A tleap script that builds the chain and sets N, CA, C and O, in Angstrom:
source leaprc.protein.ff14SB
mol = sequence {
  NMET PRO SER ALA LEU VAL SER ILE THR LEU
  ALA LEU LEU LEU GLY ALA SER SER LEU THR
  LEU VAL LEU PHE ARG VAL SER PRO VAL THR
  ASP PRO GLU PHE ALA LEU PRO PHE LEU PHE
  ALA SER VAL LEU VAL THR ALA SER ALA GLY
  ALA ALA LEU LEU LEU CYS VAL LEU LYS CYS
  ALA PHE ALA LEU LEU PRO ALA PHE LEU GLY
  GLY ASP PRO LYS ARG GLU MET GLU ARG MET
  SER ALA LEU HIE HIE PRO PHE ILE PHE ALA
  ARG ALA PHE VAL GLY SER SER LEU ARG GLN
  GLY ILE PHE PHE GLY LEU ALA THR THR LEU
  LEU LEU LEU LEU PHE LEU LEU GLN ILE LEU
  ASN TRP TRP ILE VAL LEU LEU VAL TYR THR
  VAL PHE LEU LEU ILE GLU MET ALA VAL GLY
  CARG
}
set mol.1.N position { 97.958 82.430 98.112 }
set mol.1.CA position { 97.098 83.345 98.837 }
set mol.1.C position { 95.962 83.272 99.009 }
set mol.1.O position { 95.087 83.973 98.502 }
set mol.2.N position { 95.820 82.163 99.961 }
set mol.2.CA position { 94.456 81.955 100.688 }
set mol.2.C position { 94.221 83.447 101.622 }
set mol.2.O position { 93.217 84.153 101.718 }
set mol.3.N position { 95.485 83.575 102.200 }
set mol.3.CA position { 95.002 84.772 103.512 }
set mol.3.C position { 94.984 85.996 102.885 }
set mol.3.O position { 94.729 86.947 103.624 }
set mol.4.N position { 95.209 86.261 101.585 }
set mol.4.CA position { 94.816 87.590 101.209 }
set mol.4.C position { 93.678 87.005 100.371 }
set mol.4.O position { 93.551 87.994 99.649 }
set mol.5.N position { 92.985 86.367 100.027 }
set mol.5.CA position { 91.368 85.583 99.568 }
set mol.5.C position { 90.478 85.810 100.926 }
set mol.5.O position { 89.386 86.378 100.900 }
set mol.6.N position { 90.965 85.396 101.882 }
set mol.6.CA position { 90.403 85.298 103.251 }
set mol.6.C position { 90.042 87.096 104.134 }
set mol.6.O position { 89.192 87.535 104.909 }
set mol.7.N position { 90.877 87.464 103.648 }
set mol.7.CA position { 91.250 89.504 103.874 }
set mol.7.C position { 90.297 89.898 103.238 }
set mol.7.O position { 89.497 90.681 103.749 }
set mol.8.N position { 90.111 89.285 101.520 }
set mol.8.CA position { 89.243 90.216 100.876 }
set mol.8.C position { 87.717 89.570 100.953 }
set mol.8.O position { 86.672 90.179 100.727 }
set mol.9.N position { 87.812 88.667 101.198 }
set mol.9.CA position { 86.171 88.609 101.967 }
set mol.9.C position { 85.810 88.891 103.185 }
set mol.9.O position { 84.633 89.092 103.486 }
set mol.10.N position { 86.901 88.942 104.119 }
set mol.10.CA position { 86.277 89.912 105.533 }
set mol.10.C position { 85.907 91.329 105.029 }
set mol.10.O position { 84.869 91.809 105.485 }
set mol.11.N position { 86.785 92.215 103.948 }
set mol.11.CA position { 86.191 93.532 103.717 }
set mol.11.C position { 85.214 93.340 103.256 }
set mol.11.O position { 84.453 94.302 103.360 }
set mol.12.N position { 84.634 92.107 102.517 }
set mol.12.CA position { 83.678 92.497 101.704 }
set mol.12.C position { 82.358 92.362 102.584 }
set mol.12.O position { 81.276 92.891 102.328 }
set mol.13.N position { 82.698 91.452 103.804 }
set mol.13.CA position { 81.454 91.446 104.535 }
set mol.13.C position { 81.265 92.375 105.743 }
set mol.13.O position { 80.316 92.409 106.527 }
set mol.14.N position { 82.425 93.148 105.717 }
set mol.14.CA position { 82.582 94.460 106.816 }
set mol.14.C position { 82.050 95.274 106.094 }
set mol.14.O position { 81.225 96.005 106.642 }
set mol.15.N position { 82.262 95.434 104.862 }
set mol.15.CA position { 81.775 96.790 103.810 }
set mol.15.C position { 79.975 96.320 103.666 }
set mol.15.O position { 79.021 96.981 104.078 }
set mol.16.N position { 79.965 95.927 103.457 }
set mol.16.CA position { 78.712 95.099 103.432 }
set mol.16.C position { 77.863 95.405 104.445 }
set mol.16.O position { 76.840 96.044 104.197 }
set mol.17.N position { 78.165 94.997 105.719 }
set mol.17.CA position { 77.498 95.245 107.108 }
set mol.17.C position { 77.573 96.583 107.337 }
set mol.17.O position { 76.572 97.006 107.915 }
set mol.18.N position { 78.636 97.637 107.021 }
set mol.18.CA position { 78.508 98.507 107.213 }
set mol.18.C position { 77.797 99.986 106.073 }
set mol.18.O position { 77.658 101.209 106.041 }
set mol.19.N position { 77.549 98.750 105.314 }
set mol.19.CA position { 76.904 99.968 104.351 }
set mol.19.C position { 75.276 99.208 104.742 }
set mol.19.O position { 74.577 100.191 104.498 }
set mol.20.N position { 74.555 98.417 105.059 }
set mol.20.CA position { 73.708 98.098 105.565 }
set mol.20.C position { 73.507 98.605 106.654 }
set mol.20.O position { 72.485 99.292 106.651 }
set mol.21.N position { 74.157 98.567 107.825 }
set mol.21.CA position { 74.043 99.728 108.857 }
set mol.21.C position { 73.925 101.147 108.413 }
set mol.21.O position { 73.171 101.916 109.009 }
set mol.22.N position { 74.584 101.496 107.468 }
set mol.22.CA position { 74.455 102.919 107.410 }
set mol.22.C position { 73.476 103.581 106.517 }
set mol.22.O position { 73.242 104.789 106.548 }
set mol.23.N position { 72.772 102.509 105.515 }
set mol.23.CA position { 71.647 102.650 104.789 }
set mol.23.C position { 69.981 102.423 105.634 }
set mol.23.O position { 68.845 102.766 105.307 }
set mol.24.N position { 70.351 101.927 106.434 }
set mol.24.CA position { 68.816 101.181 107.290 }
set mol.24.C position { 69.131 102.182 108.850 }
set mol.24.O position { 68.034 102.386 109.370 }
set mol.25.N position { 70.087 102.718 109.548 }
set mol.25.CA position { 70.019 102.708 110.751 }
set mol.25.C position { 70.461 104.443 110.536 }
set mol.25.O position { 69.509 105.166 110.830 }
set mol.26.N position { 71.331 104.979 110.222 }
set mol.26.CA position { 71.496 106.289 109.872 }
set mol.26.C position { 71.066 106.624 108.605 }
set mol.26.O position { 71.746 105.908 107.871 }
set mol.27.N position { 70.303 107.321 107.891 }
set mol.27.CA position { 69.570 107.686 106.848 }
set mol.27.C position { 70.563 109.181 106.259 }
set mol.27.O position { 70.744 110.289 106.763 }
set mol.28.N position { 71.060 108.514 104.928 }
set mol.28.CA position { 72.003 109.778 104.102 }
set mol.28.C position { 71.165 111.188 104.001 }
set mol.28.O position { 71.664 112.313 104.010 }
set mol.29.N position { 69.654 110.829 103.896 }
set mol.29.CA position { 69.046 112.043 103.792 }
set mol.29.C position { 68.750 113.176 104.872 }
set mol.29.O position { 68.801 114.402 104.772 }
set mol.30.N position { 68.435 112.371 105.907 }
set mol.30.CA position { 68.246 113.123 106.966 }
set mol.30.C position { 69.256 113.292 107.724 }
set mol.30.O position { 68.865 113.786 108.782 }
set mol.31.N position { 70.758 113.073 107.715 }
set mol.31.CA position { 71.279 113.568 108.368 }
set mol.31.C position { 72.442 113.278 107.733 }
set mol.31.O position { 73.232 112.457 108.200 }
set mol.32.N position { 72.660 113.940 106.582 }
set mol.32.CA position { 73.723 114.101 105.553 }
set mol.32.C position { 75.351 114.342 105.444 }
set mol.32.O position { 76.171 113.956 104.611 }
set mol.33.N position { 75.468 115.112 106.589 }
set mol.33.CA position { 76.877 115.161 107.474 }
set mol.33.C position { 77.732 114.270 107.915 }
set mol.33.O position { 78.875 114.021 107.533 }
set mol.34.N position { 76.912 113.676 108.987 }
set mol.34.CA position { 77.125 112.790 109.082 }
set mol.34.C position { 77.754 111.144 108.267 }
set mol.34.O position { 78.840 110.568 108.335 }
set mol.35.N position { 76.808 110.913 107.731 }
set mol.35.CA position { 76.313 109.435 107.085 }
set mol.35.C position { 76.768 109.696 105.620 }
set mol.35.O position { 76.843 108.686 104.920 }
set mol.36.N position { 77.012 110.616 105.173 }
set mol.36.CA position { 77.873 110.463 103.781 }
set mol.36.C position { 78.920 110.111 103.331 }
set mol.36.O position { 79.138 109.466 102.305 }
set mol.37.N position { 80.083 110.793 104.579 }
set mol.37.CA position { 81.348 110.243 104.412 }
set mol.37.C position { 81.443 108.587 105.385 }
set mol.37.O position { 82.537 108.082 105.639 }
set mol.38.N position { 80.541 108.149 105.680 }
set mol.38.CA position { 80.561 106.693 106.196 }
set mol.38.C position { 79.548 105.769 104.669 }
set mol.38.O position { 79.780 104.623 104.282 }
set mol.39.N position { 78.512 106.687 104.118 }
set mol.39.CA position { 78.528 105.588 103.061 }
set mol.39.C position { 79.229 105.619 101.474 }
set mol.39.O position { 79.304 104.802 100.556 }
set mol.40.N position { 79.626 106.820 101.661 }
set mol.40.CA position { 81.169 106.429 100.434 }
set mol.40.C position { 82.028 105.367 100.810 }
set mol.40.O position { 82.250 104.261 100.318 }
set mol.41.N position { 82.487 106.015 101.875 }
set mol.41.CA position { 83.475 105.001 102.381 }
set mol.41.C position { 82.943 102.929 102.470 }
set mol.41.O position { 83.576 101.914 102.180 }
set mol.42.N position { 81.378 103.182 103.067 }
set mol.42.CA position { 81.269 101.791 102.812 }
set mol.42.C position { 81.249 100.876 101.126 }
set mol.42.O position { 81.681 99.847 100.607 }
set mol.43.N position { 80.296 102.290 100.751 }
set mol.43.CA position { 80.340 101.908 98.962 }
set mol.43.C position { 81.963 101.248 98.596 }
set mol.43.O position { 82.275 100.125 98.201 }
set mol.44.N position { 82.820 102.471 98.916 }
set mol.44.CA position { 84.048 102.009 98.088 }
set mol.44.C position { 84.271 100.780 98.642 }
set mol.44.O position { 84.137 99.858 97.837 }
set mol.45.N position { 84.540 100.497 99.651 }
set mol.45.CA position { 84.712 98.582 100.439 }
set mol.45.C position { 83.824 98.258 99.624 }
set mol.45.O position { 84.090 98.217 98.423 }
set mol.46.N position { 82.775 98.006 100.024 }
set mol.46.CA position { 82.118 96.830 99.068 }
set mol.46.C position { 82.414 96.553 97.868 }
set mol.46.O position { 82.715 95.455 97.398 }
set mol.47.N position { 82.298 97.925 97.171 }
set mol.47.CA position { 82.498 97.844 95.606 }
set mol.47.C position { 83.577 96.940 95.335 }
set mol.47.O position { 83.515 95.906 94.670 }
set mol.48.N position { 84.670 97.482 95.973 }
set mol.48.CA position { 86.316 97.112 95.830 }
set mol.48.C position { 86.386 95.622 96.038 }
set mol.48.O position { 86.545 94.819 95.119 }
set mol.49.N position { 86.258 95.311 97.300 }
set mol.49.CA position { 86.474 93.879 97.823 }
set mol.49.C position { 85.480 93.013 96.663 }
set mol.49.O position { 85.896 92.219 95.820 }
set mol.50.N position { 84.296 93.357 96.861 }
set mol.50.CA position { 83.169 92.633 95.733 }
set mol.50.C position { 84.295 92.290 94.463 }
set mol.50.O position { 84.963 91.263 94.348 }
set mol.51.N position { 84.281 93.642 93.436 }
set mol.51.CA position { 85.133 93.129 92.294 }
set mol.51.C position { 86.120 92.311 92.417 }
set mol.51.O position { 86.388 91.402 91.631 }
set mol.52.N position { 86.760 92.622 93.500 }
set mol.52.CA position { 88.502 91.945 93.709 }
set mol.52.C position { 87.727 90.470 93.817 }
set mol.52.O position { 87.470 89.797 92.819 }
set mol.53.N position { 87.486 90.179 94.804 }
set mol.53.CA position { 86.910 88.733 94.979 }
set mol.53.C position { 86.518 88.062 93.799 }
set mol.53.O position { 87.036 86.981 93.519 }
set mol.54.N position { 85.303 88.796 92.773 }
set mol.54.CA position { 84.993 87.924 91.313 }
set mol.54.C position { 85.847 87.995 90.525 }
set mol.54.O position { 86.112 86.968 89.901 }
set mol.55.N position { 86.533 89.111 90.276 }
set mol.55.CA position { 87.579 88.563 89.231 }
set mol.55.C position { 88.828 87.957 89.387 }
set mol.55.O position { 89.546 87.689 88.423 }
set mol.56.N position { 89.297 87.594 91.219 }
set mol.56.CA position { 89.980 86.565 91.388 }
set mol.56.C position { 89.779 85.435 91.077 }
set mol.56.O position { 90.616 84.796 90.439 }
set mol.57.N position { 88.338 84.807 91.552 }
set mol.57.CA position { 87.719 83.681 91.269 }
set mol.57.C position { 87.483 83.360 89.173 }
set mol.57.O position { 87.858 82.396 88.505 }
set mol.58.N position { 86.982 84.210 88.881 }
set mol.58.CA position { 87.123 84.378 87.769 }
set mol.58.C position { 87.983 83.897 86.978 }
set mol.58.O position { 87.826 82.998 86.152 }
set mol.59.N position { 89.419 84.819 87.356 }
set mol.59.CA position { 90.494 84.426 86.538 }
set mol.59.C position { 91.077 82.890 86.827 }
set mol.59.O position { 91.579 82.223 85.922 }
set mol.60.N position { 90.963 82.461 88.047 }
set mol.60.CA position { 91.467 81.467 88.315 }
set mol.60.C position { 90.694 80.425 87.630 }
set mol.60.O position { 91.171 79.489 86.989 }
set mol.61.N position { 89.471 80.676 87.826 }
set mol.61.CA position { 88.938 79.123 86.839 }
set mol.61.C position { 88.866 79.553 85.605 }
set mol.61.O position { 87.939 78.892 85.136 }
set mol.62.N position { 89.342 80.385 84.620 }
set mol.62.CA position { 89.686 80.320 83.038 }
set mol.62.C position { 91.289 80.393 83.188 }
set mol.62.O position { 91.953 80.457 82.153 }
set mol.63.N position { 91.841 80.387 84.261 }
set mol.63.CA position { 93.232 79.782 83.729 }
set mol.63.C position { 93.042 78.202 84.193 }
set mol.63.O position { 93.959 77.540 83.707 }
set mol.64.N position { 92.162 77.416 84.959 }
set mol.64.CA position { 92.276 76.147 84.979 }
set mol.64.C position { 91.122 75.559 83.853 }
set mol.64.O position { 91.054 74.354 83.610 }
set mol.65.N position { 90.395 76.375 83.323 }
set mol.65.CA position { 89.423 76.083 82.310 }
set mol.65.C position { 90.228 74.949 81.120 }
set mol.65.O position { 89.983 73.743 81.109 }
set mol.66.N position { 90.808 75.352 80.556 }
set mol.66.CA position { 91.389 74.121 79.311 }
set mol.66.C position { 91.429 73.054 79.783 }
set mol.66.O position { 90.885 72.139 79.165 }
set mol.67.N position { 92.200 72.742 81.265 }
set mol.67.CA position { 92.554 71.403 81.617 }
set mol.67.C position { 91.230 70.298 81.564 }
set mol.67.O position { 91.244 69.158 81.099 }
set mol.68.N position { 89.944 71.125 82.284 }
set mol.68.CA position { 88.286 70.705 82.092 }
set mol.68.C position { 87.667 70.353 81.238 }
set mol.68.O position { 86.746 69.541 81.316 }
set mol.69.N position { 88.215 71.113 79.884 }
set mol.69.CA position { 87.320 71.030 78.692 }
set mol.69.C position { 88.011 70.757 77.561 }
set mol.69.O position { 88.228 71.444 76.562 }
set mol.70.N position { 88.486 69.088 78.011 }
set mol.70.CA position { 89.120 68.043 77.054 }
set mol.70.C position { 90.692 68.154 76.728 }
set mol.70.O position { 91.250 67.357 75.973 }
set mol.71.N position { 91.320 69.164 77.335 }
set mol.71.CA position { 92.253 69.241 77.206 }
set mol.71.C position { 93.138 68.185 78.133 }
set mol.71.O position { 92.360 67.696 78.952 }
set mol.72.N position { 94.689 67.568 78.335 }
set mol.72.CA position { 95.275 66.767 78.788 }
set mol.72.C position { 95.751 67.919 80.388 }
set mol.72.O position { 96.491 68.875 80.622 }
set mol.73.N position { 94.871 67.131 81.052 }
set mol.73.CA position { 95.004 67.893 82.573 }
set mol.73.C position { 96.752 67.792 83.133 }
set mol.73.O position { 97.050 68.487 84.105 }
set mol.74.N position { 97.613 67.099 82.618 }
set mol.74.CA position { 98.898 66.754 82.886 }
set mol.74.C position { 99.549 67.653 82.347 }
set mol.74.O position { 100.373 68.363 82.924 }
set mol.75.N position { 99.152 67.727 80.853 }
set mol.75.CA position { 100.390 68.873 79.989 }
set mol.75.C position { 99.339 70.234 80.564 }
set mol.75.O position { 99.892 71.270 80.194 }
set mol.76.N position { 98.507 70.443 81.054 }
set mol.76.CA position { 98.484 71.784 81.138 }
set mol.76.C position { 98.452 72.106 82.771 }
set mol.76.O position { 98.120 73.214 83.190 }
set mol.77.N position { 98.706 71.380 83.346 }
set mol.77.CA position { 99.768 71.930 85.014 }
set mol.77.C position { 100.729 72.053 84.087 }
set mol.77.O position { 100.844 73.235 83.760 }
set mol.78.N position { 101.725 71.092 83.327 }
set mol.78.CA position { 102.671 71.232 83.078 }
set mol.78.C position { 103.414 72.592 82.389 }
set mol.78.O position { 104.547 73.071 82.440 }
set mol.79.N position { 102.234 72.919 81.766 }
set mol.79.CA position { 102.481 74.155 80.705 }
set mol.79.C position { 102.042 75.170 81.768 }
set mol.79.O position { 102.743 76.169 81.602 }
set mol.80.N position { 101.152 75.363 82.831 }
set mol.80.CA position { 101.362 76.323 84.183 }
set mol.80.C position { 102.760 76.266 84.785 }
set mol.80.O position { 103.479 77.265 84.801 }
set mol.81.N position { 103.097 75.221 85.226 }
set mol.81.CA position { 104.360 75.279 86.468 }
set mol.81.C position { 105.641 75.648 85.502 }
set mol.81.O position { 106.666 76.090 86.022 }
set mol.82.N position { 105.534 75.417 83.817 }
set mol.82.CA position { 106.475 76.091 83.630 }
set mol.82.C position { 106.418 77.734 83.135 }
set mol.82.O position { 107.354 78.532 83.189 }
set mol.83.N position { 105.211 77.955 82.702 }
set mol.83.CA position { 105.294 79.463 82.447 }
set mol.83.C position { 105.832 80.163 84.271 }
set mol.83.O position { 106.791 80.863 84.595 }
set mol.84.N position { 104.874 79.654 84.965 }
set mol.84.CA position { 105.078 80.678 86.559 }
set mol.84.C position { 104.978 79.690 87.709 }
set mol.84.O position { 104.241 78.727 87.922 }
set mol.85.N position { 105.906 80.222 88.329 }
set mol.85.CA position { 105.761 79.491 89.971 }
set mol.85.C position { 104.338 79.700 90.246 }
set mol.85.O position { 103.710 80.714 89.939 }
set mol.86.N position { 103.849 78.618 90.876 }
set mol.86.CA position { 102.254 78.953 91.307 }
set mol.86.C position { 101.943 79.804 92.260 }
set mol.86.O position { 100.850 80.275 92.574 }
set mol.87.N position { 103.142 79.984 92.755 }
set mol.87.CA position { 102.678 81.469 93.760 }
set mol.87.C position { 102.847 82.610 93.656 }
set mol.87.O position { 102.633 83.524 94.452 }
set mol.88.N position { 103.282 82.603 92.556 }
set mol.88.CA position { 104.247 84.071 91.717 }
set mol.88.C position { 102.557 83.619 91.039 }
set mol.88.O position { 101.682 84.261 91.620 }
set mol.89.N position { 102.205 83.001 90.339 }
set mol.89.CA position { 101.121 82.868 89.664 }
set mol.89.C position { 99.752 83.418 90.446 }
set mol.89.O position { 99.272 84.522 90.192 }
set mol.90.N position { 99.172 82.480 91.455 }
set mol.90.CA position { 98.406 83.375 92.505 }
set mol.90.C position { 98.431 84.787 92.887 }
set mol.90.O position { 97.473 85.559 92.917 }
set mol.91.N position { 99.476 84.988 93.134 }
set mol.91.CA position { 100.074 86.555 93.477 }
set mol.91.C position { 99.617 87.422 92.483 }
set mol.91.O position { 99.168 88.526 92.792 }
set mol.92.N position { 99.679 87.055 91.357 }
set mol.92.CA position { 99.563 87.853 90.107 }
set mol.92.C position { 97.921 88.019 89.955 }
set mol.92.O position { 97.288 89.074 89.919 }
set mol.93.N position { 97.483 86.831 89.886 }
set mol.93.CA position { 96.043 87.062 90.351 }
set mol.93.C position { 95.211 87.454 91.269 }
set mol.93.O position { 94.058 87.822 91.045 }
set mol.94.N position { 95.816 87.390 92.495 }
set mol.94.CA position { 95.210 88.075 93.508 }
set mol.94.C position { 95.674 90.080 93.247 }
set mol.94.O position { 94.836 90.981 93.300 }
set mol.95.N position { 96.707 90.212 93.066 }
set mol.95.CA position { 97.223 91.330 92.927 }
set mol.95.C position { 96.418 91.563 91.740 }
set mol.95.O position { 95.404 92.041 92.249 }
set mol.96.N position { 96.198 91.532 90.395 }
set mol.96.CA position { 96.178 92.334 89.495 }
set mol.96.C position { 94.434 92.614 89.609 }
set mol.96.O position { 93.870 93.607 89.149 }
set mol.97.N position { 93.869 91.660 90.222 }
set mol.97.CA position { 92.480 91.405 91.085 }
set mol.97.C position { 92.262 92.792 91.798 }
set mol.97.O position { 91.517 93.693 91.413 }
set mol.98.N position { 92.941 92.781 92.741 }
set mol.98.CA position { 92.743 93.820 93.849 }
set mol.98.C position { 92.780 94.867 93.164 }
set mol.98.O position { 91.714 95.481 93.224 }
set mol.99.N position { 94.085 95.669 92.097 }
set mol.99.CA position { 94.274 96.193 91.497 }
set mol.99.C position { 92.637 97.072 90.820 }
set mol.99.O position { 92.360 98.272 90.812 }
set mol.100.N position { 92.060 96.210 90.463 }
set mol.100.CA position { 91.134 96.248 89.381 }
set mol.100.C position { 89.650 96.534 90.047 }
set mol.100.O position { 88.849 97.356 89.602 }
set mol.101.N position { 89.430 95.635 91.283 }
set mol.101.CA position { 88.653 95.908 91.948 }
set mol.101.C position { 88.776 97.882 92.603 }
set mol.101.O position { 87.944 98.771 92.423 }
set mol.102.N position { 89.940 97.948 93.246 }
set mol.102.CA position { 89.673 99.316 93.328 }
set mol.102.C position { 89.531 100.130 92.734 }
set mol.102.O position { 88.774 100.970 93.219 }
set mol.103.N position { 90.068 100.415 91.472 }
set mol.103.CA position { 89.530 100.540 90.295 }
set mol.103.C position { 88.058 100.832 90.162 }
set mol.103.O position { 87.532 101.936 90.021 }
set mol.104.N position { 87.479 99.632 90.234 }
set mol.104.CA position { 86.100 99.951 90.375 }
set mol.104.C position { 84.979 100.334 91.200 }
set mol.104.O position { 83.777 100.528 91.017 }
set mol.105.N position { 85.960 100.385 92.381 }
set mol.105.CA position { 85.241 100.485 93.678 }
set mol.105.C position { 85.182 102.189 93.462 }
set mol.105.O position { 84.070 102.698 93.325 }
set mol.106.N position { 86.418 103.066 93.435 }
set mol.106.CA position { 86.683 104.172 93.065 }
set mol.106.C position { 85.605 104.959 91.789 }
set mol.106.O position { 85.112 106.073 91.967 }
set mol.107.N position { 85.346 103.983 90.305 }
set mol.107.CA position { 84.430 104.574 89.756 }
set mol.107.C position { 82.935 104.723 90.437 }
set mol.107.O position { 82.372 105.817 90.419 }
set mol.108.N position { 82.266 103.455 91.096 }
set mol.108.CA position { 81.479 103.107 91.622 }
set mol.108.C position { 81.194 104.685 92.671 }
set mol.108.O position { 80.390 105.606 92.526 }
set mol.109.N position { 82.276 104.420 93.724 }
set mol.109.CA position { 82.163 105.751 94.271 }
set mol.109.C position { 81.840 107.610 93.845 }
set mol.109.O position { 81.176 108.490 94.392 }
set mol.110.N position { 82.580 107.564 92.786 }
set mol.110.CA position { 82.400 108.574 91.993 }
set mol.110.C position { 80.791 108.702 91.256 }
set mol.110.O position { 79.933 109.580 91.345 }
set mol.111.N position { 80.825 107.738 90.700 }
set mol.111.CA position { 79.162 107.697 90.082 }
set mol.111.C position { 77.950 108.030 91.287 }
set mol.111.O position { 76.922 108.650 91.014 }
set mol.112.N position { 78.214 107.595 92.415 }
set mol.112.CA position { 77.449 107.760 93.589 }
set mol.112.C position { 77.276 108.904 93.942 }
set mol.112.O position { 76.226 109.443 94.290 }
set mol.113.N position { 78.939 109.585 93.820 }
set mol.113.CA position { 78.982 110.971 94.304 }
set mol.113.C position { 78.161 111.938 92.928 }
set mol.113.O position { 77.663 113.061 93.007 }
set mol.114.N position { 78.229 111.300 92.088 }
set mol.114.CA position { 77.531 112.094 91.038 }
set mol.114.C position { 75.847 112.029 90.602 }
set mol.114.O position { 75.212 112.880 89.980 }
set mol.115.N position { 75.444 110.924 91.068 }
set mol.115.CA position { 74.260 110.561 91.618 }
set mol.115.C position { 73.517 111.837 92.157 }
set mol.115.O position { 72.792 112.592 91.508 }
set mol.116.N position { 73.842 111.910 93.437 }
set mol.116.CA position { 73.526 112.581 94.598 }
set mol.116.C position { 73.750 114.102 94.311 }
set mol.116.O position { 73.111 115.007 94.848 }
set mol.117.N position { 74.505 114.218 93.613 }
set mol.117.CA position { 74.675 115.615 92.925 }
set mol.117.C position { 73.670 116.257 91.858 }
set mol.117.O position { 73.788 117.369 91.341 }
set mol.118.N position { 72.486 115.159 91.602 }
set mol.118.CA position { 71.872 114.658 90.451 }
set mol.118.C position { 71.976 115.497 88.996 }
set mol.118.O position { 71.190 116.183 88.342 }
set mol.119.N position { 73.187 115.125 88.868 }
set mol.119.CA position { 73.873 115.308 87.052 }
set mol.119.C position { 74.762 113.628 86.686 }
set mol.119.O position { 75.908 113.348 86.335 }
set mol.120.N position { 73.833 113.018 86.918 }
set mol.120.CA position { 74.151 111.582 86.320 }
set mol.120.C position { 73.016 111.091 85.383 }
set mol.120.O position { 71.838 110.803 85.595 }
set mol.121.N position { 74.016 111.102 83.948 }
set mol.121.CA position { 73.366 110.528 83.015 }
set mol.121.C position { 74.002 109.026 82.448 }
set mol.121.O position { 75.135 108.699 82.801 }
set mol.122.N position { 73.229 108.183 81.589 }
set mol.122.CA position { 73.959 106.754 81.167 }
set mol.122.C position { 74.478 107.380 80.196 }
set mol.122.O position { 73.735 107.052 79.271 }
set mol.123.N position { 75.340 108.140 79.720 }
set mol.123.CA position { 76.721 107.979 79.133 }
set mol.123.C position { 77.770 108.602 79.890 }
set mol.123.O position { 78.931 108.492 79.497 }
set mol.124.N position { 77.354 109.561 81.448 }
set mol.124.CA position { 78.302 109.639 81.913 }
set mol.124.C position { 78.798 108.459 82.839 }
set mol.124.O position { 79.799 108.772 83.483 }
set mol.125.N position { 78.503 107.643 82.977 }
set mol.125.CA position { 78.403 106.384 83.335 }
set mol.125.C position { 79.215 105.565 82.732 }
set mol.125.O position { 79.810 104.643 83.291 }
set mol.126.N position { 79.289 105.873 81.483 }
set mol.126.CA position { 79.715 104.849 79.995 }
set mol.126.C position { 81.094 105.770 80.061 }
set mol.126.O position { 82.048 105.089 79.685 }
set mol.127.N position { 81.428 106.948 80.383 }
set mol.127.CA position { 82.343 107.961 80.333 }
set mol.127.C position { 83.278 107.461 81.393 }
set mol.127.O position { 84.502 107.384 81.287 }
set mol.128.N position { 82.535 107.127 82.443 }
set mol.128.CA position { 83.773 106.657 83.860 }
set mol.128.C position { 84.267 105.563 83.769 }
set mol.128.O position { 85.489 105.443 83.859 }
set mol.129.N position { 83.392 104.410 83.552 }
set mol.129.CA position { 83.425 103.406 83.454 }
set mol.129.C position { 84.947 103.092 82.531 }
set mol.129.O position { 85.936 102.393 82.748 }
set mol.130.N position { 84.528 104.000 81.433 }
set mol.130.CA position { 85.675 103.439 80.266 }
set mol.130.C position { 86.962 104.650 80.565 }
set mol.130.O position { 87.958 104.227 79.978 }
set mol.131.N position { 87.215 105.701 81.112 }
set mol.131.CA position { 88.263 105.949 81.711 }
set mol.131.C position { 89.328 105.433 82.835 }
set mol.131.O position { 90.553 105.507 82.935 }
set mol.132.N position { 88.097 104.774 83.781 }
set mol.132.CA position { 89.066 103.796 84.420 }
set mol.132.C position { 89.450 102.509 83.580 }
set mol.132.O position { 90.617 102.134 83.688 }
set mol.133.N position { 88.646 101.826 82.799 }
set mol.133.CA position { 89.341 100.748 81.941 }
set mol.133.C position { 90.305 101.608 81.537 }
set mol.133.O position { 91.382 101.322 82.061 }
set mol.134.N position { 90.347 102.405 80.925 }
set mol.134.CA position { 91.669 102.917 80.191 }
set mol.134.C position { 92.777 103.225 81.101 }
set mol.134.O position { 93.959 103.318 80.770 }
set mol.135.N position { 92.260 103.385 82.349 }
set mol.135.CA position { 93.958 104.043 83.399 }
set mol.135.C position { 94.390 102.259 83.767 }
set mol.135.O position { 95.553 101.857 83.773 }
set mol.136.N position { 93.345 101.502 84.011 }
set mol.136.CA position { 93.354 99.743 84.456 }
set mol.136.C position { 94.646 99.214 82.826 }
set mol.136.O position { 95.798 98.821 83.009 }
set mol.137.N position { 94.242 99.313 81.967 }
set mol.137.CA position { 95.287 98.836 80.811 }
set mol.137.C position { 96.196 99.867 80.746 }
set mol.137.O position { 96.990 99.467 79.894 }
set mol.138.N position { 96.630 101.115 81.179 }
set mol.138.CA position { 98.019 101.873 81.116 }
set mol.138.C position { 98.097 100.969 82.061 }
set mol.138.O position { 98.399 99.903 81.525 }
set mol.139.N position { 97.933 100.802 83.639 }
set mol.139.CA position { 98.816 100.469 84.408 }
set mol.139.C position { 99.368 99.113 84.278 }
set mol.139.O position { 100.512 98.705 84.477 }
set mol.140.N position { 98.017 98.346 83.800 }
set mol.140.CA position { 98.635 97.107 83.784 }
set mol.140.C position { 99.613 96.895 82.819 }
set mol.140.O position { 100.122 95.951 83.422 }
set mol.141.N position { 100.338 96.999 81.758 }
set mol.141.CA position { 101.134 96.978 80.977 }
set mol.141.C position { 102.269 97.034 81.532 }
set mol.141.O position { 103.292 97.024 80.847 }
savepdb mol mol.pdb
quit
């Protein structure tokens, strides 16, 4: 799935550049009717792509970790290939990471909206991320 990872990385770079452009060139405070939709969209893309890329890298690293921690690398590769076809294994990693990244981006965008409305507390942050975690657990089954 290198093309999917390249696409996620490209989305992260484009989202981060658009977020930088919105924050430094068009202030959401001085021109809110124009800048706020672009701010929310760029935060959503940046947070989603960043979380998806980070989760995909972590999942792939932890899948290969037993081979590097003293286990027999040949036996570990046989176990992984016996359980899953390599492309299906990678597709599952990228697909679930992308779904989790989108949930994280939606939660972060919702928290930004609550912050701008000045009704954000620490316990609201915990509740929002807990709700999205429970949604992910229900969808992941």
